[in-house]
C-alpha positions in Angstrom: 18.5 105.3 103.0 15.5 106.5 101.7 13.9 110.1 100.5 13.7 111.5 103.5 17.2 110.5 104.7 17.0 107.6 107.2 17.5 103.9 106.5 14.0 102.4 107.2 15.9 99.5 109.2 17.4 102.3 112.0 15.1 103.7 113.9 14.2 107.1 113.8 14.5 108.3 117.4 17.8 106.5 118.9 17.1 107.3 122.1 13.9 105.4 122.0 14.1 102.1 124.1 14.0 98.8 122.0 11.1 96.6 122.4 12.2 92.7 123.1 11.9 91.3 119.8 13.8 94.6 118.3 16.8 93.7 120.7 19.8 92.4 119.0 20.9 88.4 120.1 24.3 87.5 121.2 24.3 83.8 121.2 26.6 82.5 124.4 29.7 80.5 124.2 28.1 76.9 124.5 25.5 77.9 121.5 28.3 78.8 119.8 30.0 75.5 120.9 26.6 73.9 119.6 26.6 75.0 116.5 29.9 74.2 115.5 29.7 70.5 116.9 26.4 70.1 114.7 28.2 71.1 111.8 31.0 69.0 112.2 29.2 65.6 113.1 27.1 66.6 109.9 30.0 66.2 107.5 30.6 62.6 109.2 29.5 59.2 107.6 25.8 58.4 109.2 24.5 55.0 110.5 21.0 54.9 109.3 18.5 55.6 111.7 20.8 57.0 114.1 20.4 61.1 114.9 22.7 62.8 116.8 22.3 66.4 118.0 24.3 68.6 120.4 22.4 71.3 122.6 23.9 74.0 124.5 21.8 74.3 127.8 24.0 77.9 129.4 22.2 78.1 132.2 23.9 74.7 133.6 27.2 75.1 131.4 26.2 72.1 129.8 26.2 70.6 126.3 23.9 67.9 126.0 24.5 64.8 123.6 21.0 63.8 122.1 21.3 60.4 120.4 18.2 59.1 119.1 17.7 55.5 117.5 15.6 52.7 117.2 14.8 50.1 120.1 16.0 47.1 117.5 19.6 49.2 116.9 22.7 47.0 118.5 23.9 49.1 121.3 27.7 48.6 120.6 27.4 51.1 117.7 25.5 53.3 119.8 27.8 53.6 122.3 30.8 54.1 119.8 28.6 57.2 118.2 28.5 58.8 121.6 32.0 58.3 122.1 32.8 59.8 119.3 30.2 62.9 120.1 31.7 63.2 123.6 35.2 63.1 122.2 34.2 65.8 119.8 33.1 68.2 122.3 36.5 67.6 124.4 38.2 68.6 121.2 36.2 72.0 120.9 36.4 73.2 124.3 39.7 71.9 126.2 41.8 74.4 123.8 39.6 77.1 125.1 40.3 75.8 128.9 36.6 74.9 129.2 36.9 71.7 129.8 36.8 72.5 133.4 33.5 74.0 133.9 31.2 72.4 130.9 29.7 68.9 131.5 28.9 66.8 129.1 25.8 65.1 129.3 24.2 62.0 126.9 19.9 61.9 126.4 18.9 58.4 124.9 16.0 58.9 122.5 14.9 55.4 121.7 12.1 55.3 119.0 
């Protein structure tokens, strides 16, 4: 509260329409799942030169697993990481009953 009795963070006119940039954002369930998965994967042991990112595509009900790696990297460890990442997604969505409608796609980015 300031000296005039209102908080500078609260609109002074409650009937005023908020602009698009002022409206609160509520993330989708899939965006929340992607955050959980990215944090979980970040805590695991890594293979140097391999990056994994989980991304929510809410309009398509999809979790994208983006894996980037060097072209010289053998594919067996890459395939293992993809399998682990897919299982991680299933471990998060299955207890919620979302495995019947959430799609999982894998995007390979070779650098």
